[in-house]
N, C-alpha and C positions, 0 to 999 in steps of 0.2 A: 404433516407438511402440506402446505398449500400447493395446488396445481395451477397451471396456466400463469406462472410467473414469468416475467420478462425483464430485461434490462432496458430501461428508458433513459436515453441520453437527455441530460438537462439542457434546457435552452440557456444560452449564455447571455443573460441580461441581469441587471442588478437585483431584481426581485428574486429570481430563481437562485442566484448565487447566495443571496442573503438567507434564503430558506435552507440551502445546503449547509451554510455556515452555522445555522442554528443546530443542525444535527452534529456537525463536526465539533462544535463547542461542547455539546453534551457528552460526546464520546472520547474526546482527546483534550487533555489539559493544554493550555497555551504553550507550556514549555515542552510538550510532547509532539508538537507539530510545527510546521513552517508558519511563519506569520501570515495572517489572512490576506494581507495586501499582496504578498508574493503569490499565493495560490490564486487570488482573483486575477492578477495580471497574467499568470500562465494560462488560466482558463480562457480569458479573453483573447489571448494570442493563439489559442489552439494547441499549445504545448501540452497542457493537461486536459483530460476529458473526465467528466463525471457522469455517473449513471446511478439511477435508482433501481432497486429491486422492487417491482410492483406487480400488482395484478390489474393495473389500469385504473384502479380506484384508490388504493391505499399504498403508502410507501412502507416497506418492511426493512430496507437496508440501503446501503449505498457503497460505491467505490469511486475513488479518484485514482486515475492512472495516466501514464504516458506510454506512447509507443516508442520503443528504443530504436533509434536510427541504426542502420547497418544490420542488426540482427532481427528486427521486427518483432521482438518479444514485447509483451506487456509488462511494464514496471508498475506494480500496484503500490501506491504510496499510502492510501488509507482504504480500509475495508471495515465495515461495521454493520451489524444487524441492530436495529433499534431495540432498546432494553426490553420492551414489552413483548418482543417476538423472539427473544433468544432461547436457545435450547430446544428449538423445534426443527432443526436440520436446515434452516435457511442459510446458514453460513456456507454449507456444502453446496447449496443450490446456487448461490451467487458466484462461487468459484467455478462451478460447472458452466454457468452462462458466460463468465469472463473467458473461460477456455475456448468457447465457441467464437470469440472475437478474433482469435489468432490460431494459426496452426503451428506456430513457432514455440509457444510456451510462455510461461509467466515467471517473473522474478519479483520478490518482495523482501522486505527486511523485517526481522523480529528483534526485539530487545534480547540481549544475551541473558539467559537464565542465571548464569553464574555471577552476573553483575547486579542482581536484585538488591534493593536497599535493605530488605529484611526477608524472613522466611516466607511471609505471605506474598510479597512481591515476586520472589523467585518462583514460588509455586504457580502464580498467575502466568508468568512468562513461560514456564515449562508447559503449562496447559495450552498456551497459544501454539508453541512449537508442535506439540502432539496433535492438535487440531489440524494444522497444515500437513503434518505427516500422514494423518488418516485420509487426507484429500490429495495424496500423491506427490507431495513436496518433500524435498530432501535439503538438509543443510549443506551449504557449500563450504567445505573445510578450508578453502583457500581465501575466503572472504571474512575477515574479522576486523571491523573498523570502528572508529569513533566518529560520529557525526554530530557536531555541535556538543561534544562531550558525552553523548550517549553511546554506549557499547552496543553495536548492532551486528547481526549476522544475516547473511543472505540465505534465503530458501528459494528453490525453484522446482518446477515440474518438468524441466528440460532434461531429456535423457543424457545428452552428452554436451556438457558445457565446453566452450573453447578455452584454450589456455591463453589467458590474457592477463594483463596487469589490472587486477580488480580495483586497486586504489585509484588509478588513473581513469578507469572506466566509470567508477562512481563519481569522481570529481566532474567529469564531463557531463554525465547524466544529470547531476544536480545543478550544475552551472546553467544548463538549459532552462531549468525551472526557476532558479534564482534570477536569471537575466544578468548576472554578474559573475565574475570568476571567484566566488566565495568558497567553492569546493576545495580549492588549493589551500585555503587557510584553515578550514574547519573539518575537513574529512581526513582522518589520519589512520595509519595502520596500527594494529595492536599485535604484538608478537609475544 
């Protein structure tokens, strides 16, 4: 694992956003992420933030997140280590550094392992959950949603989550990013 790694906030200009989108397109298929124009708009408005995991010379990974109003948690929408740097402990490093941005905790979503398209997909999803568990996250049993048709579960490293209506919470959270009240249409409970 490399030492002296930092999170460098990206400058919100078209060049930097396009560079970030090159990485995002490499790691997330278009149907696995928000449309790029929505992410671009939310970055420019300061709703979303993006950081690179870097040593000042080379980019090793990135994260896109928002700060949750009221609770001041970080809501991580995308986190990835570049393919050539995976399996070196850098995923744990970026999580550690993201934790240093907040003393309130982090929430994020994972695709539900039981909703995998096939055995390989389910195994990949289970490995993601296990990775986050090794890094101090737990599945929230009260949050089981579909977001644009994807079955997702929430994980957090927050010791005591408040008792809230998670469906409404996520609708409001994503409506901030969308810039429109689409959460009410596309985020649904699964029971």
